[in-house]
C-alpha positions in Angstrom: 34.6 -33.5 61.9 31.0 -34.2 61.3 29.0 -32.0 58.9 25.8 -32.0 60.9 26.6 -28.7 62.7 23.6 -26.5 62.9 24.7 -22.9 62.1 23.0 -20.2 64.1 22.4 -16.9 62.4 20.4 -13.7 63.2 16.6 -14.4 63.3 15.9 -11.3 61.2 17.3 -13.2 58.2 14.5 -15.8 58.2 12.0 -13.3 56.8 14.4 -12.7 53.9 15.0 -16.4 53.4 11.2 -17.1 53.4 10.6 -14.6 50.7 13.5 -15.9 48.6 12.0 -19.4 48.9 8.7 -18.2 47.4 10.7 -17.2 44.3 12.5 -20.6 44.2 15.8 -19.0 45.1 18.1 -21.0 47.3 20.2 -19.1 49.8 23.5 -20.5 51.1 25.6 -18.7 53.7 29.2 -18.8 52.7 32.7 -17.4 53.6 34.0 -16.2 56.9 30.8 -16.4 58.8 30.7 -20.2 58.3 34.4 -20.7 58.8 34.5 -18.8 62.1 31.4 -20.5 63.4 32.9 -23.9 62.7 36.3 -23.0 64.2 34.6 -21.8 67.4 32.5 -25.0 67.5 35.6 -27.1 67.1 37.4 -25.4 70.0 34.3 -25.1 72.2 34.5 -21.3 72.2 31.5 -19.2 72.8 29.9 -18.1 69.5 30.3 -14.4 68.9 28.3 -13.9 65.7 29.9 -11.6 63.2 27.9 -8.7 61.8 29.2 -9.4 58.2 27.4 -12.2 56.4 27.9 -13.4 52.8 25.0 -15.2 51.2 25.0 -16.8 47.7 21.7 -17.0 45.9 21.1 -20.0 43.6 18.5 -20.1 40.9 18.1 -16.3 40.8 17.5 -14.9 37.3 19.5 -11.7 37.7 21.0 -9.3 40.2 18.3 -6.7 39.4 15.6 -9.3 40.2 17.2 -10.0 43.6 17.3 -6.3 44.4 13.6 -6.0 43.7 12.9 -9.0 46.0 14.9 -7.4 48.8 13.5 -3.9 48.5 11.1 -4.2 51.4 13.9 -5.1 53.8 15.8 -1.8 53.4 18.0 0.2 51.1 20.3 -2.0 49.0 23.2 -1.2 46.6 24.5 -3.2 43.7 28.3 -3.2 44.0 29.6 -3.6 40.5 27.0 -5.1 38.3 29.6 -7.5 36.8 30.3 -8.9 40.3 26.7 -9.5 41.0 26.8 -8.4 44.7 24.1 -6.5 46.6 24.9 -4.9 49.9 22.0 -4.7 52.4 22.2 -3.1 55.8 19.7 -4.2 58.4 20.1 -2.8 61.9 23.8 -3.6 62.7 24.1 -6.3 60.1 26.1 -5.9 56.8 24.8 -8.5 54.4 26.3 -9.2 51.0 24.0 -11.1 48.6 25.6 -12.5 45.5 25.0 -14.8 42.6 27.3 -17.7 42.1 30.2 -16.7 39.8 33.4 -17.6 38.1 36.5 -15.4 37.9 39.2 -15.3 35.2 42.4 -13.4 35.3 42.7 -10.8 32.5 45.4 -8.4 33.9 47.9 -8.0 36.7 47.0 -7.1 40.2 44.4 -8.0 42.8 41.5 -6.7 40.8 42.4 -7.8 37.3 39.6 -10.3 36.9 36.7 -10.9 34.5 33.7 -12.0 36.4 30.7 -14.1 35.1 27.6 -14.7 37.1 25.3 -17.7 36.6 21.8 -18.6 37.8 22.3 -22.3 37.6 25.9 -22.9 38.6 26.3 -25.7 41.2 27.9 -25.0 44.6 31.0 -27.1 43.9 31.8 -25.3 40.7 31.1 -21.8 42.2 33.4 -22.6 45.1 36.3 -23.3 42.8 37.1 -19.5 43.0 37.7 -19.7 46.7 41.2 -19.5 48.0 41.3 -22.1 50.8 39.2 -25.1 51.6 38.3 -23.6 55.0 36.6 -20.8 53.1 34.8 -23.1 50.6 32.2 -24.4 53.1 28.6 -23.3 52.7 25.4 -23.7 54.8 22.2 -24.6 53.0 19.5 -22.7 54.8 16.6 -24.9 54.0 18.2 -28.4 54.3 20.1 -27.2 57.4 23.3 -29.0 56.1 26.8 -27.9 55.5 28.1 -28.1 51.9 31.7 -29.1 51.9 32.9 -30.0 48.3 36.6 -29.6 49.1 36.9 -31.2 52.5 37.3 -28.0 54.4 35.8 -29.6 57.6 38.5 -32.2 57.6 41.2 -29.5 57.2 39.7 -27.5 60.1 39.8 -30.6 62.2 43.4 -31.3 61.3 44.4 -27.6 61.5 45.8 -27.5 58.0 45.5 -24.7 55.5 45.1 -26.0 51.9 44.2 -24.3 48.7 41.1 -25.2 46.7 42.5 -24.8 43.1 46.0 -24.1 42.1 45.1 -22.4 38.8 42.8 -19.8 40.4 45.0 -19.4 43.5 48.0 -18.1 41.7 46.0 -15.5 39.9 45.6 -13.4 43.1 48.9 -12.5 44.9 46.9 -11.2 47.9 46.3 -14.8 48.8 49.8 -15.1 50.0 49.1 -12.5 52.7 45.7 -14.0 53.4 47.5 -17.3 54.1 49.8 -15.5 56.5 46.9 -14.2 58.7 44.8 -17.3 58.5 47.7 -19.5 59.7 48.2 -17.2 62.7 44.6 -16.5 63.5 43.5 -20.2 63.5 46.9 -21.7 64.4 47.1 -23.7 61.2 49.9 -25.4 59.4 50.3 -24.6 55.7 50.5 -27.8 53.7 53.4 -28.4 51.3 51.4 -27.5 48.1 50.4 -24.1 49.6 54.0 -23.3 50.7 55.4 -24.3 47.2 52.8 -22.2 45.3 53.3 -19.1 47.6 57.0 -19.4 47.2 56.8 -19.4 43.4 54.4 -16.4 43.6 56.9 -14.5 45.7 59.9 -15.5 43.6 58.0 -14.1 40.6 57.6 -10.8 42.5 53.8 -11.0 42.3 53.5 -9.1 45.6 54.7 -6.0 43.7 51.3 -6.0 42.0 49.4 -5.3 45.2 48.4 -1.8 46.4 49.8 -1.1 49.8 46.3 -0.5 51.2 45.4 -4.2 50.6 48.7 -5.3 52.1 48.1 -3.3 55.2 44.6 -4.7 55.7 46.0 -8.2 55.9 48.7 -7.1 58.4 46.0 -5.4 60.4 44.0 -8.7 60.6 47.2 -10.5 61.6 47.9 -8.0 64.4 44.4 -7.6 65.7 42.9 -11.1 65.3 45.9 -13.5 65.9 46.9 -14.6 69.4 50.3 -15.5 68.0 51.1 -13.2 65.0 54.6 -14.9 64.9 53.0 -17.9 63.1 52.0 -15.7 60.2 55.3 -13.8 60.1 57.2 -17.1 60.0 55.0 -18.2 57.2 56.1 -15.2 55.2 59.7 -16.0 55.8 59.2 -19.7 54.8 57.5 -18.8 51.4 60.2 -16.2 50.4 58.0 -13.2 50.9 61.1 -11.5 52.3 62.1 -11.0 48.7 59.4 -8.2 48.7 59.6 -7.4 52.5 63.4 -7.4 52.3 63.6 -5.1 55.3 62.7 -8.1 57.5 65.9 -9.8 56.6 67.6 -9.4 60.0 69.8 -11.7 62.1 68.3 -14.9 63.4 68.6 -13.7 67.0 66.9 -10.4 66.2 64.2 -12.1 64.3 63.4 -14.6 67.1 63.4 -11.7 69.7 61.1 -9.7 67.4 58.6 -12.6 67.2 58.8 -13.2 70.9 58.0 -9.6 71.7 55.1 -9.4 69.2 53.5 -12.5 70.8 54.1 -11.0 74.2 52.0 -7.9 73.6 49.0 -7.8 75.9 46.2 -6.5 73.7 43.5 -6.7 76.4 43.0 -3.0 76.9 44.3 -1.6 73.7 42.2 0.1 71.0 42.8 -1.2 67.4 45.0 1.8 66.4 47.2 1.6 69.4 47.6 -2.2 68.9 48.6 -1.8 65.3 51.1 1.0 66.0 52.8 -1.0 68.8 52.9 -4.2 66.7 54.6 -2.2 63.9 57.1 -0.7 66.4 58.0 -4.2 67.7 58.3 -5.5 64.1 60.6 -2.7 63.1 62.5 -2.2 66.3 65.8 -3.6 64.9 65.5 -1.8 61.6 67.6 1.3 60.7 65.6 4.4 59.7 66.0 3.8 55.9 64.6 0.2 56.2 61.9 1.2 58.6 60.7 3.9 56.2 60.9 1.5 53.3 58.8 -1.2 55.1 56.1 1.2 56.4 55.8 2.8 52.9 54.8 -0.7 51.6 51.9 -0.6 54.0 50.8 3.0 54.2 51.6 6.6 53.3 50.7 7.9 56.8 53.7 9.9 57.9 52.5 10.1 61.5 53.1 6.3 61.9 56.8 6.8 60.9 57.1 9.6 63.4 55.8 7.5 66.2 58.1 4.6 65.2 61.0 6.9 65.2 60.2 7.9 68.8 60.1 4.2 69.8 63.4 3.6 68.1 65.0 6.4 70.2 63.4 4.9 73.3 65.2 1.7 72.6 68.5 3.5 72.1 67.9 5.4 75.4 67.1 2.2 77.3 70.2 0.4 76.2 72.2 3.0 78.1 70.0 5.1 80.3 72.9 6.8 82.1 73.7 8.8 78.9 72.0 12.2 78.9 71.9 12.3 75.1 68.3 12.2 73.8 66.7 11.7 77.2 64.6 14.8 77.0 63.9 14.7 73.3 62.8 11.0 73.5 60.6 11.2 76.6 59.0 14.6 76.5 56.2 13.7 74.0 55.8 10.0 74.8 52.3 8.6 74.8 52.4 6.3 77.8 49.3 4.4 76.5 51.6 3.2 73.7 54.9 3.1 75.4 54.1 1.0 78.5 52.6 -1.9 76.6 55.5 -1.8 74.2 58.0 -2.0 77.1 56.2 -4.8 78.8 56.1 -6.8 75.6 59.9 -6.4 75.4 60.2 -7.6 79.0 61.6 -4.3 80.2 61.7 -4.2 84.0 58.8 -2.8 85.9 61.3 -0.6 87.8 62.2 1.2 84.5 58.6 1.4 83.5 57.6 2.9 86.8 60.3 5.5 86.5 59.0 6.5 83.1 55.4 6.6 84.3 56.4 9.1 87.0 58.1 11.5 84.6 55.8 14.5 85.3 56.9 18.2 85.5 57.9 19.1 89.0 57.6 22.8 88.2 54.5 24.1 86.5 53.2 27.5 85.5 51.5 28.3 88.7 54.8 27.7 90.6 56.4 30.4 88.6 53.6 32.8 89.3 53.9 32.0 93.0 57.5 33.3 93.1 56.5 36.5 91.5 57.1 35.9 87.8 54.7 37.4 85.3 53.1 35.6 82.5 54.9 36.1 79.2 55.8 34.5 75.9 58.9 33.1 77.6 56.9 31.0 80.1 56.8 28.0 77.8 60.5 28.1 77.1 61.3 28.4 80.8 59.1 25.5 81.8 60.6 23.4 78.9 64.1 24.1 80.1 63.2 23.2 83.7 61.6 19.9 82.6 64.7 19.1 80.4 66.9 19.5 83.5 64.5 17.3 85.5 64.6 14.5 82.9 68.4 14.6 82.6 68.8 14.2 86.3 66.3 11.4 86.6 68.5 8.5 85.4 71.8 9.7 86.7 
C-alpha cells in the first residue's frame, strides 16, 4: 500500500494547526482516526469521519504552554498532568492533544504505568508505546505525508495484526482484548508472534488484573463495530483467554452454533443497548445460570442484564418444546419484542413461531370487563392477568 494517501480532516482544525506552526510546534494526527481512514480507503468505503481525533504535538515546551496556545479555540482540560493530554471540544469534535511520551510499567493492572513526556522525542520512538502496527501510523499535517515507522500500511494491505514491541505489549493485558475486537472489526489475521504473546499473557492470568468496566468496553466494540464478531471470539479461544472466561468452554457444536447465531444478528435497526443485550444473550444461551452469572459479572454489575438474559434462557427452553404449558405465561408475559424477535431470527427460528409470539396480545382488556357489568376494583389486575395466562397456555396447544 502506498503512503501517499491524503488524509481528510475537519477544516476547523486548520486554524489550530496554523497557530501551532507559528510556535514551531509540529502536529501529527495519530491513532484510530488515521487507522480507520486508511482501512476505509483500502476497501473503497465512503469515509465517515470520526468525531474523536488524537493529535501529537512535537517540539512543544510543555503541556501548560500548549494549553495557553489553544485557549482561544475553546475550553480545554488537562487530563492528568503526567500524561500530557489536553482535551478540547469544538462543536461536535472531541480532540485530544498530547505530547510524545514513553510509558514504563511500575505496577499491575491496565493503569500501572509511569509516563514521561518529551518535547524532542522523534515519532518512531514515541510510537514504540503503541500496541499494534496498524495503530502506529501518523499523518504529518504540514508535509501531507503518512509516517509509518513499523510498516502498518503493509499490514493493513495484508490484513494482518502485528504488535509493535513485545516488551511494551505484554505490560498491558487489555491489549489481548483489543486484539480480539480489532481482528473482528477489520477482518484481520493475528500473526504468530501476537498469538504466542497473548497466550502467554492469558496463561499467566494477566486478564485478572483488568477492571470489568474495561473488559466490557472491548466487548461492546466487538459487538457494535464488527460485522463478524465470531472472528474475535475465536481469537480469544485460540490464545487461551478461556482460562479467564472459563464459562465459554462449551461443546464444539454449541460453540459453533453460538458463533453462527452471533454473526447472524441483523443490527440494522437496533440501538446500541439492544444490540449489546442480544449479543450477550446469544453468547450465553448454552450456559447454565451459575456460569451465565459468573460470565456477566466479569463484564458488569448491572443486575438488569442478568434478569433479561434469564428471560431469554427460558424462552429457549420454552421453544424447545412449545407444547408444554410449563413457563409459557411466565416467559412470555413481559417479553420485549424489540429484543426477542431479532434474537429469534438470529437463531433461525421459523417465522411462523415468531409471528405467533408477535400476536400475543390480551384478548380481554379492562374495558371488556366493564362492558359486562363488573366494577373497577383492586382485583381487576389479577383477573386480567389470570385471563391472559389462560390465553397464553391455550395458544401453543
